[in-house]
DSSP file (Angstrom, degrees, kcal/mol; ACC not computed):
  #  RESIDUE AA STRUCTURE BP1 BP2  ACC     N-H-->O    O-->H-N    N-H-->O    O-->H-N    TCO  KAPPA ALPHA  PHI   PSI    X-CA   Y-CA   Z-CA
    1    1 A X              0   0    0      0, 0.0     2,-0.1     0, 0.0     0, 0.0   0.000 360.0 360.0 360.0 135.1  241.2    0.6  119.4
    2    2 A X        -     0   0    0      1,-0.1     2,-0.4     3,-0.0     3,-0.0  -0.405 360.0-117.2 -69.2 140.7  241.5    1.9  122.9
    3    3 A X        -     0   0    0     -2,-0.1    -1,-0.1     1,-0.1     0, 0.0  -0.633  36.6-108.5 -75.5 132.1  240.5    5.5  123.6
    4    4 A X        -     0   0    0     -2,-0.4     2,-0.6     1,-0.1    -1,-0.1  -0.322  29.4-128.5 -60.7 142.8  243.4    7.6  124.7
    5    5 A X  E     +A  116   0A   0    111,-0.5   111,-2.2    -3,-0.0   110,-0.6  -0.843  44.6 147.5 -97.9 123.3  243.3    8.5  128.4
    6    6 A X  E     -A  114   0A   0     -2,-0.6     2,-0.3   108,-0.2   108,-0.2  -0.893  30.4-147.2-145.4 173.7  243.7   12.2  129.0
    7    7 A X  E     -A  113   0A   0    106,-2.2   106,-2.3    -2,-0.3     2,-0.4  -0.974   2.7-157.0-142.6 155.9  242.6   15.0  131.4
    8    8 A X  E     +A  112   0A   0     -2,-0.3     2,-0.3   104,-0.2   104,-0.2  -0.993  12.8 176.3-135.9 129.9  242.0   18.7  131.1
    9    9 A X  E     -A  111   0A   0    102,-2.4   102,-3.2    -2,-0.4     2,-0.3  -0.969   9.2-161.4-128.7 148.3  242.1   21.3  133.9
   10   10 A X  E     -A  110   0A   0     -2,-0.3     2,-0.3   100,-0.2   100,-0.2  -0.920   7.8-179.1-127.8 155.1  241.7   25.0  133.7
   11   11 A X  E     -A  109   0A   0     98,-2.0    98,-2.9    -2,-0.3     2,-0.5  -0.954  23.3-134.5-153.6 132.5  242.6   27.9  136.0
   12   12 A X  E     -A  108   0A   0     -2,-0.3     2,-0.5    96,-0.2    96,-0.2  -0.785  23.3-166.1 -87.2 127.6  242.1   31.6  135.8
   13   13 A X  E     -A  107   0A   0     94,-3.2    94,-2.9    -2,-0.5     2,-2.3  -0.968  21.5-134.9-117.7 127.2  245.2   33.5  136.8
   14   14 A X  S    S+     0   0    0     -2,-0.5     2,-0.3    92,-0.2    92,-0.1  -0.474  74.6  84.6 -82.0  71.6  245.0   37.2  137.5
   15   15 A X  S    S-     0   0    0     -2,-2.3    -2,-0.2    92,-0.0   125,-0.0  -0.975  89.3 -76.3-162.8 159.4  248.1   38.2  135.4
   16   16 A X    >>  -     0   0    0     -2,-0.3     4,-2.2     1,-0.1     3,-0.5  -0.340  42.4-124.4 -59.9 139.2  249.2   38.9  131.9
   17   17 A X  H 3> S+     0   0    0     89,-0.3     4,-2.5     1,-0.2    60,-0.3   0.793 109.8  56.7 -63.1 -28.5  249.4   35.8  129.8
   18   18 A X  H 3> S+     0   0    0      2,-0.2     4,-2.1     1,-0.2    -1,-0.2   0.877 109.2  46.3 -69.9 -35.8  253.0   36.5  128.8
   19   19 A X  H <> S+     0   0    0     -3,-0.5     4,-1.5     2,-0.2    -2,-0.2   0.887 112.7  50.0 -69.8 -39.2  254.0   36.6  132.5
   20   20 A X  H  X S+     0   0    0     -4,-2.2     4,-0.6     2,-0.2     3,-0.2   0.929 110.9  49.4 -65.3 -44.4  252.0   33.4  133.2
   21   21 A X  H >X S+     0   0    0     -4,-2.5     3,-1.7     1,-0.2     4,-0.5   0.934 107.9  54.3 -57.4 -47.1  253.8   31.7  130.3
   22   22 A X  H >X S+     0   0    0     -4,-2.1     3,-1.1     1,-0.3     4,-1.0   0.825  98.2  63.9 -58.8 -32.1  257.2   32.8  131.6
   23   23 A X  H 3< S+     0   0    0     -4,-1.5    -1,-0.3     1,-0.2    -2,-0.2   0.745 100.2  54.0 -64.2 -22.1  256.4   31.2  134.9
   24   24 A X  H << S+     0   0    0     -3,-1.7    -1,-0.2    -4,-0.6    -2,-0.2   0.634 117.9  31.9 -84.7 -16.1  256.3   27.9  133.2
   25   25 A X  H << S+     0   0    0     -3,-1.1     2,-0.6    -4,-0.5    23,-0.3   0.340  96.8  87.2-127.0   5.2  259.8   28.1  131.6
   26   26 A X    >X  -     0   0    0     -4,-1.0     4,-3.0     1,-0.1     3,-1.3  -0.924  61.9-153.8-111.6 109.3  261.8   30.2  134.1
   27   27 A X  H 3> S+     0   0    0     -2,-0.6     4,-2.6     1,-0.3     5,-0.2   0.847  93.0  57.5 -52.8 -40.6  263.4   28.0  136.7
   28   28 A X  H 34 S+     0   0    0      1,-0.2    -1,-0.3     2,-0.2     4,-0.2   0.834 115.8  37.5 -61.6 -30.5  263.6   30.8  139.4
   29   29 A X  H X4 S+     0   0    0     -3,-1.3     3,-1.9    -7,-0.2     4,-0.4   0.876 112.0  57.1 -85.5 -42.1  259.8   31.2  139.1
   30   30 A X  H >X S+     0   0    0     -4,-3.0     4,-2.8     1,-0.3     3,-1.8   0.882  97.5  65.0 -53.6 -38.7  259.1   27.4  138.7
   31   31 A X  T 3< S+     0   0    0     -4,-2.6    10,-0.6     1,-0.3    -1,-0.3   0.736 100.0  52.8 -57.4 -22.2  260.9   26.9  142.0
   32   32 A X  T <4 S-     0   0    0     -3,-1.9    -1,-0.3    -4,-0.2    -2,-0.2   0.555 131.7  -0.8 -93.5  -8.7  258.1   28.9  143.7
   33   33 A X  T <4 S+     0   0    0     -3,-1.8     2,-2.8    -4,-0.4   103,-0.2   0.561  86.5 111.3-152.6 -16.5  255.1   27.0  142.4
   34   34 A X  S  < S+     0   0    0     -4,-2.8     2,-0.3    -5,-0.2    98,-0.1  -0.233  72.8  61.1 -79.5  56.8  255.7   24.1  140.0
   35   35 A X  S    S-     0   0    0     -2,-2.8   100,-0.2    97,-0.2     3,-0.1  -0.956  92.3 -82.7-165.2 158.2  254.6   21.2  142.3
   36   36 A X    >   -     0   0    0     -2,-0.3     3,-1.8     1,-0.1    96,-0.1  -0.282  61.6 -84.8 -62.7 153.6  251.5   20.1  144.2
   37   37 A X  T 3  S+     0   0    0      1,-0.2    -1,-0.1    91,-0.1     3,-0.1  -0.288 117.7  39.3 -56.6 142.6  250.7   21.8  147.5
   38   38 A X  T 3  S+     0   0    0      1,-0.4     2,-0.3    -3,-0.1    -1,-0.2   0.224 104.3  83.8  95.9 -13.5  252.6   20.0  150.3
   39   39 A X    <   -     0   0    0     -3,-1.8    -1,-0.4    21,-0.1     2,-0.3  -0.782  63.1-151.5-113.5 162.5  255.7   19.6  148.2
   40   40 A X  E     -E   59   0B   0     19,-2.3    19,-2.9    -2,-0.3     2,-0.6  -0.948  23.2-111.2-129.9 155.0  258.6   22.0  147.5
   41   41 A X  E     +E   58   0B   0    -10,-0.6    17,-0.2    -2,-0.3     3,-0.1  -0.769  29.2 178.0 -86.5 120.9  260.9   22.3  144.5
   42   42 A X  E    S-     0   0B   0     15,-3.1     2,-0.3    -2,-0.6    -1,-0.2   0.733  71.9  -4.4 -90.4 -27.6  264.5   21.3  145.5
   43   43 A X  E     +E   57   0B   0     14,-1.1    14,-3.3     2,-0.0    -1,-0.4  -0.960  64.2 173.5-162.9 144.8  265.9   21.8  142.0
   44   44 A X  E     -E   56   0B   0     -2,-0.3     2,-0.3    12,-0.2    12,-0.2  -0.983   4.6-174.2-150.7 160.6  264.6   22.7  138.6
   45   45 A X  E     -E   55   0B   0     10,-2.1    10,-2.1    -2,-0.3     2,-0.3  -0.987   2.3-169.9-154.2 152.8  266.0   23.5  135.2
   46   46 A X  E     -E   54   0B   0     -2,-0.3     2,-0.7     8,-0.2     8,-0.2  -0.926  16.5-173.6-152.2 120.7  264.6   24.7  131.8
   47   47 A X        -     0   0    0      6,-2.6     2,-2.1    -2,-0.3    24,-0.2  -0.789  28.5-156.8-108.3  82.4  266.2   25.0  128.4
   48   48 A X        +     0   0    0     -2,-0.7     2,-0.3   -23,-0.3   -23,-0.1  -0.386  51.4  95.1 -75.4  78.4  263.1   26.7  126.9
   49   49 A X  S >  S-     0   0    0     -2,-2.1     3,-3.0     4,-0.0    22,-0.3  -0.963  89.4 -75.8-153.9 157.3  263.5   25.9  123.2
   50   50 A X  T 3  S+     0   0    0     -2,-0.3    22,-0.2     1,-0.3     3,-0.1  -0.407 125.7  17.6 -59.3 125.7  262.1   23.2  120.9
   51   51 A X  T 3  S+     0   0    0     20,-2.9    -1,-0.3     1,-0.4     2,-0.1   0.273 100.2 124.8  91.2  -9.8  264.1   20.1  121.8
   52   52 A X    <   -     0   0    0     -3,-3.0    19,-3.1    -5,-0.2    -1,-0.4  -0.435  54.3-129.0 -79.2 157.9  265.3   21.6  125.1
   53   53 A X  E     - F   0  70B   0     17,-0.2    -6,-2.6    -2,-0.1     2,-0.3  -0.664  18.2-168.0-106.9 160.3  264.7   19.7  128.3
   54   54 A X  E     -EF  46  69B   0     15,-2.2    15,-1.9    -2,-0.2     2,-0.3  -0.949   4.9-176.3-136.5 160.4  263.3   20.6  131.7
   55   55 A X  E     -EF  45  68B   0    -10,-2.1   -10,-2.1    -2,-0.3     2,-0.3  -0.985   8.9-166.1-151.7 155.8  263.3   18.9  135.1
   56   56 A X  E     -EF  44  67B   0     11,-2.1    11,-2.3    -2,-0.3     2,-0.6  -0.960   8.2-156.5-144.8 126.9  261.8   19.5  138.5
   57   57 A X  E     -EF  43  66B   0    -14,-3.3   -15,-3.1    -2,-0.3   -14,-1.1  -0.920  17.0-166.6-104.6 117.0  262.8   17.7  141.7
   58   58 A X  E     -EF  41  65B   0      7,-3.6     7,-3.0    -2,-0.6     2,-0.4  -0.860   3.2-168.8-109.6 137.3  260.0   17.8  144.3
   59   59 A X  E     +EF  40  64B   0    -19,-2.9   -19,-2.3    -2,-0.4     2,-0.2  -0.952  23.0 121.9-127.6 146.5  260.4   16.9  147.9
   60   60 A X  E >   + F   0  63B   0      3,-2.1     3,-2.1    -2,-0.4   -21,-0.1  -0.788  62.5  26.6 170.1 151.4  257.9   16.3  150.7
   61   61 A X  T 3  S-     0   0    0      1,-0.3     3,-0.1    -2,-0.2   -22,-0.1   0.828 128.1 -60.6  53.0  36.0  256.9   13.7  153.3
   62   62 A X  T 3  S+     0   0    0      1,-0.2     2,-0.3     0, 0.0    -1,-0.3   0.603 116.3 107.4  72.6  10.2  260.4   12.2  153.2
   63   63 A X  E <   -F   60   0B   0     -3,-2.1    -3,-2.1     2,-0.0     2,-0.4  -0.847  56.5-147.7-121.2 157.6  260.1   11.4  149.5
   64   64 A X  E     -F   59   0B   0     -2,-0.3     2,-0.4    -5,-0.2    -5,-0.2  -0.989  11.4-172.4-123.7 133.7  261.6   12.9  146.3
   65   65 A X  E     -F   58   0B   0     -7,-3.0    -7,-3.6    -2,-0.4     2,-0.5  -0.994   4.5-167.4-126.2 126.9  259.8   12.9  143.0
   66   66 A X  E     -F   57   0B   0     -2,-0.4    21,-2.7    -9,-0.2     2,-0.4  -0.959   2.4-171.1-119.4 130.6  261.6   14.0  139.8
   67   67 A X  E     -FG  56  86B   0    -11,-2.3   -11,-2.1    -2,-0.5     2,-0.3  -0.937   6.3-177.6-117.2 143.4  259.8   14.8  136.5
   68   68 A X  E     +FG  55  85B   0     17,-2.6    17,-2.4    -2,-0.4     2,-0.3  -0.933   7.7 157.6-134.7 157.7  261.6   15.4  133.2
   69   69 A X  E     -F   54   0B   0    -15,-1.9   -15,-2.2    -2,-0.3     2,-0.4  -0.986  32.8-117.2-167.7 175.3  260.5   16.3  129.8
   70   70 A X  E     -F   53   0B   0     -2,-0.3    13,-2.3   -17,-0.2     2,-0.3  -0.986  31.6-117.9-126.3 133.5  261.4   17.8  126.4
   71   71 A X  E     +B   82   0A   0    -19,-3.1   -20,-2.9    -2,-0.4    11,-0.3  -0.544  31.0 174.3 -72.1 130.0  259.8   20.9  125.0
   72   72 A X  E     +     0   0A   0      9,-3.2     2,-0.3     1,-0.4    10,-0.2   0.735  68.2  11.0-103.8 -33.8  258.0   20.2  121.7
   73   73 A X  E     -B   81   0A   0      8,-1.7     8,-2.7   -24,-0.1     2,-0.4  -0.984  57.4-175.4-150.4 134.9  256.4   23.5  121.0
   74   74 A X  E     +B   80   0A   0     -2,-0.3     2,-0.5     6,-0.2     6,-0.2  -0.943   9.6 167.9-135.3 112.4  256.8   27.0  122.5
   75   75 A X  E >>  -B   79   0A   0      4,-3.1     3,-3.0    -2,-0.4     4,-2.3  -0.874  41.9-124.6-120.2  93.9  254.6   29.9  121.4
   76   76 A X  T 34 S+     0   0    0     -2,-0.5   -58,-0.1     1,-0.3     4,-0.1  -0.069  89.9   2.4 -48.1 126.3  255.4   32.6  124.1
   77   77 A X  T 34 S+     0   0    0    -60,-0.3    -1,-0.3   -59,-0.2     3,-0.1   0.390 134.3  55.2  79.8  -2.9  252.2   33.8  125.7
   78   78 A X  T <4 S-     0   0    0     -3,-3.0    22,-2.9     1,-0.3     2,-0.3   0.720 106.3  -0.7-124.4 -51.4  250.1   31.4  123.8
   79   79 A X  E  <  -BC  75  99A   0     -4,-2.3    -4,-3.1    20,-0.2     2,-0.4  -0.999  41.0-171.1-155.2 147.0  251.0   27.7  124.0
   80   80 A X  E     -BC  74  98A   0     18,-2.1    18,-3.3    -2,-0.3     2,-0.4  -0.990   8.2-175.6-140.6 129.2  253.5   25.3  125.5
   81   81 A X  E     +BC  73  97A   0     -8,-2.7    -9,-3.2    -2,-0.4    -8,-1.7  -0.995  15.4 156.5-128.7 129.6  253.8   21.6  124.7
   82   82 A X  E     -BC  71  96A   0     14,-2.5    14,-3.1    -2,-0.4   -11,-0.2  -0.995  40.0-111.9-149.8 153.7  256.2   19.2  126.5
   83   83 A X  E     - C   0  95A   0    -13,-2.3     2,-0.4    -2,-0.3    12,-0.2  -0.450  30.2-154.5 -78.2 162.1  256.7   15.6  127.3
   84   84 A X  E     + C   0  94A   0     10,-2.0    10,-2.7   -15,-0.2     2,-0.4  -0.971  20.5 161.7-145.3 120.3  256.4   14.5  130.9
   85   85 A X  E     -G   68   0B   0    -17,-2.4   -17,-2.6    -2,-0.4     2,-0.2  -0.975  29.1-135.4-146.4 129.5  258.0   11.5  132.5
   86   86 A X  E     -G   67   0B   0      6,-0.4     2,-1.7    -2,-0.4   -19,-0.2  -0.536  26.1-117.9 -78.2 147.1  258.7   10.6  136.1
   87   87 A X  S    S+     0   0    0    -21,-2.7     2,-0.3    -2,-0.2   -21,-0.2  -0.646  77.7 104.8 -82.9  81.2  262.1    9.2  137.2
   88   88 A X  S >  S-     0   0    0     -2,-1.7     3,-1.7   -23,-0.1    -2,-0.1  -0.983  80.6 -75.1-156.2 157.3  260.7    5.9  138.4
   89   89 A X  T 3  S+     0   0    0     -2,-0.3    -3,-0.0     1,-0.3    -2,-0.0  -0.244 113.3   4.8 -58.4 140.3  260.7    2.3  137.2
   90   90 A X  T 3  S+     0   0    0      1,-0.2    -1,-0.3    -3,-0.0     2,-0.1   0.653  87.4 159.6  61.9  19.4  258.2    1.6  134.4
   91   91 A X    <   -     0   0    0     -3,-1.7     2,-0.3    -5,-0.2    -1,-0.2  -0.419  30.7-140.1 -68.0 147.6  257.2    5.3  134.0
   92   92 A X        -     0   0    0     -2,-0.1     2,-0.5    -8,-0.0    -6,-0.4  -0.841  15.1-114.1-109.3 149.5  255.6    6.2  130.7
   93   93 A X        -     0   0    0     -2,-0.3    -8,-0.2    -8,-0.1     2,-0.2  -0.705  39.6-178.4 -81.8 127.1  256.2    9.3  128.7
   94   94 A X  E     -C   84   0A   0    -10,-2.7   -10,-2.0    -2,-0.5     2,-0.4  -0.601  21.3-119.0-116.3 179.2  253.0   11.5  128.5
   95   95 A X  E     -CD  83 114A   0     19,-2.1    19,-3.1   -12,-0.2     2,-0.4  -0.982  18.0-164.2-130.1 133.7  252.3   14.7  126.8
   96   96 A X  E     -CD  82 113A   0    -14,-3.1   -14,-2.5    -2,-0.4     2,-0.4  -0.960   3.1-172.9-118.3 130.8  251.3   18.1  128.3
   97   97 A X  E     -CD  81 112A   0     15,-2.8    15,-3.0    -2,-0.4     2,-0.5  -0.992   4.3-169.2-121.3 127.1  249.8   21.0  126.3
   98   98 A X  E     -CD  80 111A   0    -18,-3.3   -18,-2.1    -2,-0.4     2,-0.4  -0.972   2.7-164.9-119.8 122.1  249.2   24.3  128.1
   99   99 A X  E     -CD  79 110A   0     11,-2.8    11,-2.4    -2,-0.5     2,-0.5  -0.879   3.9-158.1-107.0 139.3  247.2   27.0  126.4
  100  100 A X  E     + D   0 109A   0    -22,-2.9     2,-0.4    -2,-0.4     9,-0.2  -0.969  16.4 176.8-118.4 117.4  247.2   30.6  127.6
  101  101 A X  E     - D   0 108A   0      7,-1.9     7,-3.2    -2,-0.5     2,-0.1  -0.970  34.4-113.9-126.3 136.4  244.3   32.8  126.6
  102  102 A X  E     + D   0 107A   0     -2,-0.4     2,-0.3     5,-0.2     5,-0.2  -0.452  47.3 167.0 -62.0 134.6  243.5   36.4  127.5
  103  103 A X  E >   - D   0 106A   0      3,-2.1     3,-2.2    -2,-0.1    -2,-0.0  -0.888  55.6 -24.4-157.8 120.9  240.3   36.4  129.7
  104  104 A X  T 3  S-     0   0    0     -2,-0.3     3,-0.1     1,-0.3    -2,-0.0   0.822 125.2 -45.6  50.8  42.5  238.6   38.9  131.9
  105  105 A X  T 3  S+     0   0    0      1,-0.3    -1,-0.3   -91,-0.0     2,-0.2   0.581 133.3  51.6  79.7   9.3  241.8   41.0  132.5
  106  106 A X  E <  S- D   0 103A   0     -3,-2.2    -3,-2.1   -92,-0.1     2,-0.4  -0.522  92.7 -71.5-145.6-146.7  243.9   37.9  133.2
  107  107 A X  E     -AD  13 102A   0    -94,-2.9   -94,-3.2    -5,-0.2     2,-0.7  -0.990  21.9-149.0-131.3 130.1  244.8   34.6  131.7
  108  108 A X  E     -AD  12 101A   0     -7,-3.2    -7,-1.9    -2,-0.4     2,-0.6  -0.890  20.0-157.9 -94.5 116.0  242.8   31.4  131.4
  109  109 A X  E     -AD  11 100A   0    -98,-2.9   -98,-2.0    -2,-0.7     2,-0.5  -0.847   8.6-172.1 -96.0 123.3  245.3   28.5  131.6
  110  110 A X  E     -AD  10  99A   0    -11,-2.4   -11,-2.8    -2,-0.6     2,-0.5  -0.966   3.9-169.6-118.4 115.8  244.0   25.3  130.0
  111  111 A X  E     -AD   9  98A   0   -102,-3.2  -102,-2.4    -2,-0.5     2,-0.5  -0.906   5.2-173.1-109.3 126.6  246.2   22.3  130.6
  112  112 A X  E     -AD   8  97A   0    -15,-3.0   -15,-2.8    -2,-0.5     2,-0.5  -0.983   1.8-171.8-119.2 124.3  245.6   19.0  128.7
  113  113 A X  E     +AD   7  96A   0   -106,-2.3  -106,-2.2    -2,-0.5     2,-0.2  -0.970  16.8 174.4-117.8 124.4  247.7   16.0  129.8
  114  114 A X  E     +AD   6  95A   0    -19,-3.1   -19,-2.1    -2,-0.5  -108,-0.2  -0.751  40.8  54.2-130.3 172.1  247.4   12.9  127.6
  115  115 A X  E     +     0   0A   0   -110,-0.6  -109,-0.2    -2,-0.2    -1,-0.1   0.785  61.9 171.1  76.1  33.5  248.7    9.4  126.9
  116  116 A X  E     -A    5   0A   0   -111,-2.2  -111,-0.5    -3,-0.2    -1,-0.2  -0.431  36.2-136.3 -71.2 149.2  248.1    8.0  130.4
  117  117 A X  S    S-     0   0    0      1,-0.2     2,-0.3    -2,-0.1    -1,-0.1   0.855  79.6  -6.4 -71.8 -37.2  248.6    4.3  130.9
  118  118 A X  S  > S-     0   0    0      1,-0.1     4,-1.8  -113,-0.1    -1,-0.2  -0.950  72.2 -98.3-154.7 171.6  245.5    3.9  132.9
  119  119 A X  H  > S+     0   0    0     -2,-0.3     4,-2.6     1,-0.2     5,-0.2   0.833 116.7  59.6 -65.8 -34.3  242.6    5.7  134.6
  120  120 A X  H  > S+     0   0    0      2,-0.2     4,-2.1     1,-0.2    -1,-0.2   0.915 106.6  46.8 -61.7 -43.7  244.3    5.6  138.1
  121  121 A X  H  > S+     0   0    0      2,-0.2     4,-2.4     1,-0.2     5,-0.2   0.905 110.9  53.0 -64.7 -41.0  247.3    7.5  136.7
  122  122 A X  H  X S+     0   0    0     -4,-1.8     4,-2.3     1,-0.2    -2,-0.2   0.930 109.2  48.7 -59.5 -46.3  245.0   10.0  135.1
  123  123 A X  H  X S+     0   0    0     -4,-2.6     4,-2.0     1,-0.2    -1,-0.2   0.913 111.3  49.4 -62.1 -43.7  243.1   10.6  138.4
  124  124 A X  H  X S+     0   0    0     -4,-2.1     4,-2.1     1,-0.2    -1,-0.2   0.903 113.0  46.6 -62.7 -41.9  246.3   11.1  140.3
  125  125 A X  H  X S+     0   0    0     -4,-2.4     4,-3.1     2,-0.2     5,-0.3   0.851 107.5  57.4 -69.8 -33.5  247.7   13.6  137.8
  126  126 A X  H  X S+     0   0    0     -4,-2.3     4,-2.3    -5,-0.2    -2,-0.2   0.943 110.0  43.8 -62.1 -46.0  244.4   15.5  137.7
  127  127 A X  H  X S+     0   0    0     -4,-2.0     4,-2.2     2,-0.2    -2,-0.2   0.915 114.7  50.9 -62.5 -42.7  244.6   16.1  141.5
  128  128 A X  H  X S+     0   0    0     -4,-2.1     4,-2.5     1,-0.2    -2,-0.2   0.916 111.7  45.8 -62.7 -44.7  248.3   17.0  141.2
  129  129 A X  H  X S+     0   0    0     -4,-3.1     4,-3.0     2,-0.2     5,-0.2   0.895 110.8  52.6 -68.4 -38.5  247.8   19.5  138.4
  130  130 A X  H  X S+     0   0    0     -4,-2.3     4,-1.7    -5,-0.3    -1,-0.2   0.936 113.4  44.3 -60.6 -44.1  244.8   21.1  140.1
  131  131 A X  H  X S+     0   0    0     -4,-2.2     4,-1.6     2,-0.2    -2,-0.2   0.892 113.5  50.9 -65.8 -40.4  246.9   21.6  143.2
  132  132 A X  H  X S+     0   0    0     -4,-2.5     4,-1.7     1,-0.2    -2,-0.2   0.911 109.5  49.5 -64.6 -43.2  249.9   22.8  141.1
  133  133 A X  H  X S+     0   0    0     -4,-3.0     4,-2.3     1,-0.2    -1,-0.2   0.819 105.4  58.0 -67.6 -29.5  247.7   25.3  139.3
  134  134 A X  H  X S+     0   0    0     -4,-1.7     4,-2.2    -5,-0.2    -1,-0.2   0.900 105.7  51.1 -61.5 -39.2  246.4   26.5  142.7
  135  135 A X  H  X S+     0   0    0     -4,-1.6     4,-2.3     2,-0.2    -2,-0.2   0.866 107.5  51.9 -64.8 -37.2  250.1   27.2  143.5
  136  136 A X  H  X S+     0   0    0     -4,-1.7     4,-2.0     2,-0.2    -2,-0.2   0.914 109.4  50.1 -64.4 -42.4  250.5   29.2  140.3
  137  137 A X  H  X S+     0   0    0     -4,-2.3     4,-1.6     1,-0.2    -2,-0.2   0.912 111.4  48.4 -61.2 -43.2  247.4   31.2  141.3
  138  138 A X  H  X S+     0   0    0     -4,-2.2     4,-0.9     2,-0.2    -1,-0.2   0.877 107.2  56.7 -65.9 -38.0  248.9   31.9  144.7
  139  139 A X  H >< S+     0   0    0     -4,-2.3     3,-0.8     1,-0.2     4,-0.2   0.943 112.0  40.8 -58.1 -48.4  252.3   32.9  143.2
  140  140 A X  H >< S+     0   0    0     -4,-2.0     3,-1.3     1,-0.2    -1,-0.2   0.745 104.1  67.1 -75.3 -22.4  250.6   35.6  141.1
  141  141 A X  H 3< S+     0   0    0     -4,-1.6    -1,-0.2     1,-0.2    -2,-0.2   0.742  92.3  63.7 -67.5 -21.4  248.3   36.7  143.9
  142  142 A X  T <<        0   0    0     -4,-0.9    -1,-0.2    -3,-0.8    -2,-0.2   0.645 360.0 360.0 -74.7 -14.3  251.5   37.9  145.8
  143  143 A X    <         0   0    0     -3,-1.3    -1,-0.2    -4,-0.2    -2,-0.2   0.410 360.0 360.0-114.7 360.0  252.2   40.5  143.0
C-alpha cells in the first residue's frame, strides 16, 4: 500500500489564537493574506460551518488560480479542517487541517495538508503554504 503524501508547516503568529482562527474564516480578512506572496485575492467567500464552502480567487503574473473547499470541522480558536481543490482539469481533492495552539504569548499555527497525488504537488504546496503563512504573519504584524 502506498504511503499517503502529506506536508506539515508551522508558523508562530504574534496574536491571540481566536483572532488567528477568525482570519481563516472571515472573507474580509482572508482577502488580505490568504494567498502566496506575489499574488492577490480578487474574491473570496466563506460559509464557516460544517458542510459550508469557501473559495479564494488569486491573481498574479497574468494568471488566475481558484481554490475551493468544504469545511469538515470547525473548533473556534483550536482547529479547522477543510477540503482543498483547485479549479483546474484533473485536480484532486486534498485535505487541510490547521491547529491553533497558545504559545509564548501568541499562536503556533500547524498546518497539515494531505492526500497529494505526487511528491511534486506536495513540494509546490509546501512552498505555497509557507509563503501564505508568511502573509498571515505580516497581516498580524500590522496590528
